[in-house]
TIZABA-867008 format. One line per field, with one value per residue (C-alpha): residue number from 1; residue in three letters; x negated, z, y negated. Coordinates in steps of 0.1 Angstrom, whole numbers, plus 5000, padded with zeros to 4 digits. Layout:
BEGIN
k = c(NUM;...);
r = c(ala;...);
east = c(X;...);
up = c(Z;...);
north = c(Y;...);
END
This chain:
BEGIN
k = c(1;2;3;4;5;6;7;8;9;10;11;12;13;14;15;16;17;18;19;20;21;22;23;24;25;26;27;28;29;30;31;32;33;34;35;36;37;38;39;40;41;42;43;44;45;46;47;48;49;50;51;52;53;54;55;56;57;58;59;60;61;62;63;64;65;66;67;68;69;70;71;72;73;74;75;76;77;78;79;80;81;82;83;84;85;86;87;88;89;90;91;92;93;94;95;96;97;98;99;100;101;102;103;104;105;106;107;108;109;110;111;112;113;114;115;116;117;118;119;120;121;122;123;124;125;126;127;128;129;130;131;132;133;134;135;136;137;138;139;140;141;142;143;144;145;146;147;148;149;150;151;152;153;154;155;156;157;158;159;160;161;162;163;164;165;166;167;168;169;170;171;172;173;174;175;176;177;178;179;180;181;182;183;184;185;186;187;188;189;190;191;192;193;194;195;196;197;198;199;200;201;202;203;204;205;206;207;208;209;210;211;212;213;214;215;216;217;218;219;220;221;222;223;224;225;226;227;228;229;230;231;232;233;234;235;236;237;238;239;240;241;242;243;244;245;246;247;248;249;250;251;252;253;254;255;256;257;258;259;260;261;262;263;264;265;266;267;268;269;270;271;272;273;274;275;276;277;278;279;280;281;282;283;284;285;286;287;288;289;290;291;292;293;294;295;296;297;298;299;300;301;302;303;304;305;306;307;308;309);
r = c(met;lys;ala;leu;asn;phe;phe;lys;thr;ala;met;leu;leu;leu;ala;val;ala;ala;leu;ala;leu;asn;gly;cys;arg;lys;asp;asn;asp;glu;pro;ala;asn;thr;asp;asn;leu;lys;ala;thr;ser;lys;asp;glu;val;thr;leu;lys;ala;ala;asp;asp;leu;gly;thr;asn;asp;val;asn;lys;ile;leu;gly;gly;ser;gly;ser;lys;ala;met;leu;trp;val;pro;cys;asn;ala;thr;leu;asp;ser;ser;phe;val;ile;ala;asp;thr;ile;thr;tyr;ile;ile;asn;tyr;asn;gly;leu;asn;cys;glu;gly;asn;tyr;asn;arg;val;gly;thr;ile;glu;ala;his;lys;cys;ile;asn;ser;his;trp;ser;asp;ala;gly;ala;ala;val;tyr;ile;lys;tyr;val;asn;leu;lys;val;thr;arg;val;ser;asp;gly;arg;trp;ala;ile;val;asn;gly;ile;lys;arg;tyr;ser;asn;glu;ser;gly;gly;thr;leu;gly;leu;leu;gly;asn;gly;leu;thr;ser;val;thr;his;lys;val;thr;gly;thr;leu;thr;ala;thr;phe;asp;asp;asn;ser;val;arg;ser;trp;asn;val;ala;arg;leu;arg;val;tyr;thr;gly;ser;leu;gly;asn;leu;val;val;asn;met;thr;gly;leu;gly;ser;ala;asp;gly;tyr;ser;gly;leu;glu;ser;trp;gly;val;asn;arg;his;gly;asp;asn;tyr;tyr;asn;ser;val;thr;ser;ala;ile;ile;phe;lys;glu;ala;cys;ser;trp;asp;ala;ile;ser;gly;thr;gly;ile;ile;ser;ile;pro;glu;glu;asp;ile;thr;ala;asn;leu;thr;phe;gly;tyr;asp;ser;asn;ser;gln;leu;val;asp;met;asn;gly;thr;ser;cys;ala;thr;his;tyr;arg;val;asp;trp;thr;lys;gly;asn;asn;ser;gly;thr;phe;tyr;val;ala;leu);
east = c(9410;9382;9358;9379;9380;9343;9338;9361;9342;9308;9320;9333;9299;9281;9304;9298;9260;9261;9280;9255;9226;9241;9247;9211;9200;9222;9207;9172;9181;9195;9171;9151;9163;9139;9160;9134;9105;9125;9134;9098;9085;9109;9103;9066;9072;9093;9072;9038;9052;9063;9029;9008;9029;9023;8986;8982;9000;8977;8947;8957;8964;8931;8912;8924;8906;8915;8937;8974;8985;8964;8970;8987;9023;9043;9074;9105;9085;9073;9040;9059;9029;8991;8980;8950;8951;8917;8895;8924;8941;8976;8995;9033;9049;9087;9103;9138;9140;9124;9086;9069;9072;9110;9110;9114;9135;9120;9136;9117;9083;9046;9020;8983;8958;8921;8892;8887;8849;8849;8855;8875;8847;8823;8814;8832;8857;8891;8926;8955;8988;9020;9053;9083;9117;9105;9134;9121;9147;9137;9157;9158;9179;9188;9167;9156;9137;9130;9093;9077;9042;9005;8976;8940;8928;8891;8868;8842;8820;8824;8833;8867;8889;8885;8848;8855;8843;8822;8791;8809;8818;8838;8854;8862;8889;8900;8935;8944;8974;9006;9041;9077;9107;9144;9164;9200;9213;9198;9172;9137;9102;9068;9035;8999;8979;8941;8932;8901;8909;8882;8890;8875;8883;8893;8922;8953;8938;8927;8925;8925;8911;8926;8914;8924;8903;8925;8924;8949;8959;8934;8943;8917;8916;8949;8962;8994;9008;9034;9070;9095;9131;9141;9120;9093;9056;9042;9007;9000;8964;8945;8927;8915;8916;8950;8946;8969;8970;8979;8992;9016;9031;9006;9023;9001;8989;8968;8954;8965;8975;8992;9022;9025;9056;9045;9078;9095;9066;9064;9033;9036;9010;9015;9003;9006;9009;9041;9066;9104;9102;9079;9049;9015;9006;8972;8956;8933;8962;8988;9017;9026;9036;9071;9072;9050;9052;9058;9050;9062;9061;9083;9077;9081;9099;9085;9096;9089;9107;9097;9100;9105;9080);
up = c(6807;6821;6798;6768;6777;6782;6748;6731;6748;6738;6701;6702;6714;6688;6661;6674;6674;6639;6626;6644;6629;6594;6599;6607;6577;6554;6566;6561;6526;6515;6489;6501;6489;6463;6451;6465;6447;6414;6415;6423;6395;6369;6380;6375;6338;6332;6353;6339;6304;6312;6327;6299;6271;6284;6289;6254;6238;6257;6247;6210;6212;6229;6204;6175;6158;6184;6160;6171;6134;6130;6163;6164;6178;6192;6174;6184;6203;6198;6209;6222;6230;6237;6256;6277;6312;6327;6319;6314;6282;6286;6261;6266;6250;6249;6242;6228;6213;6207;6208;6176;6184;6190;6223;6247;6246;6262;6272;6292;6294;6299;6305;6299;6316;6306;6311;6279;6281;6281;6252;6256;6239;6267;6294;6326;6308;6327;6321;6346;6333;6348;6344;6345;6348;6321;6316;6301;6290;6280;6248;6254;6286;6292;6324;6330;6354;6357;6365;6381;6395;6386;6377;6368;6335;6328;6300;6320;6292;6266;6230;6213;6203;6167;6168;6180;6154;6138;6159;6193;6210;6240;6257;6294;6309;6345;6358;6393;6408;6426;6410;6420;6401;6404;6391;6378;6412;6427;6446;6447;6445;6451;6441;6436;6406;6403;6370;6350;6313;6289;6252;6225;6189;6163;6157;6149;6167;6200;6231;6267;6297;6329;6364;6397;6416;6446;6482;6511;6543;6539;6502;6474;6436;6436;6403;6420;6455;6475;6485;6463;6457;6488;6510;6516;6512;6482;6469;6433;6428;6397;6403;6367;6341;6325;6287;6265;6227;6205;6179;6206;6213;6243;6261;6284;6268;6296;6331;6367;6397;6431;6444;6482;6502;6539;6554;6537;6541;6503;6482;6445;6420;6385;6353;6321;6286;6283;6255;6258;6262;6293;6273;6273;6241;6225;6234;6203;6180;6163;6186;6213;6249;6259;6296;6327;6353;6390;6415;6449;6485;6513;6547;6541;6508;6473;6437;6402;6378;6347;6340;6305;6293);
north = c(3070;3049;3068;3060;3023;3023;3039;3013;2985;2999;3002;2966;2953;2973;2958;2923;2929;2942;2911;2888;2907;2906;2869;2863;2884;2864;2831;2844;2856;2822;2806;2776;2742;2728;2699;2674;2691;2694;2658;2647;2669;2656;2620;2626;2633;2602;2578;2591;2587;2551;2543;2559;2545;2510;2516;2531;2501;2476;2496;2494;2457;2450;2471;2448;2420;2394;2374;2375;2377;2409;2426;2459;2457;2487;2499;2480;2454;2419;2403;2373;2353;2353;2322;2311;2296;2288;2318;2343;2353;2368;2390;2394;2424;2426;2460;2466;2501;2535;2540;2550;2588;2584;2602;2573;2541;2510;2477;2451;2434;2442;2415;2421;2397;2397;2375;2356;2359;2397;2420;2452;2471;2461;2486;2475;2453;2452;2442;2438;2452;2440;2458;2435;2454;2479;2504;2536;2563;2598;2606;2643;2642;2605;2603;2567;2545;2508;2502;2472;2467;2460;2482;2477;2493;2493;2505;2524;2536;2508;2514;2516;2545;2535;2544;2580;2604;2576;2576;2577;2610;2599;2568;2567;2546;2542;2533;2523;2504;2504;2507;2510;2526;2524;2553;2557;2567;2534;2554;2539;2553;2537;2552;2547;2558;2566;2583;2588;2593;2606;2603;2625;2634;2608;2584;2605;2635;2620;2642;2630;2648;2633;2638;2623;2598;2590;2601;2596;2613;2641;2648;2643;2644;2625;2611;2598;2596;2577;2579;2598;2590;2610;2588;2615;2612;2632;2639;2649;2661;2675;2707;2712;2684;2679;2677;2656;2655;2626;2651;2664;2629;2627;2656;2678;2710;2725;2719;2725;2704;2705;2686;2685;2672;2677;2666;2695;2719;2723;2730;2736;2747;2731;2748;2728;2743;2764;2766;2768;2806;2802;2814;2797;2780;2781;2747;2750;2758;2736;2743;2718;2726;2716;2726;2731;2758;2751;2779;2767;2778;2764;2780;2818;2813;2810;2808;2795;2771;2752;2715;2701;2675);
END
């Protein structure tokens, strides 16, 4: 009888141990939570577009003749005023509708401040761009952000984009600054930008090679970094130049980068230039990329997902 009780007790202990072991295995097999990375990656698309669209508009206005009546004005926007105070001329752009490509809706204001004695075509000329409650909504999915902040935009090489292909082979611009964004869930993100943009090609077929100039907390080659909407520090570096095409609505067609979120032990390699079927497009062809690939690791876990541009 004692032997039988001992046997029953032993079997019960084995069963408990097996359940505990299976429970541990289940925990280890659960996928890592990458919501933070996915949100940061998607926010990068929206915020970079908001930033670059404003920069491109200011560039076109400054590249005009200098007469307000003849200056280029963005679609669904008004050049509300251009006035001079002391040695500074200020252009105020008010947006209220879709951009010319029709992929982003913009409502709000951008101010551009430039020394009146400098010409945008001069090497080293700089303009300070101020975003004032500029709400940018991506038409494809309705994601939006309200952007505020100031950045410095400089013409490092001199020359204008209109001269590309007509005696000029490249124009180099530098963008640095600090911005904040408020999202549709009332979360807030603040970030720094430090980008070098080299233009080649010709008007209508411009190509931009972008690299990162920033460094912070041991990271280098950063094109943006700061605090994401989850309150965690993030670092977005460029490892090979990211290439954008005017013919593709300025979407990225190739290049690589890395996003790091140390608080969550996340590192993700970004590869630009994929289509909706997760296939690489020919950067020298006529097709445009629609997604980029994210290969992530978090602790002992890893995986892949794609982000729409």
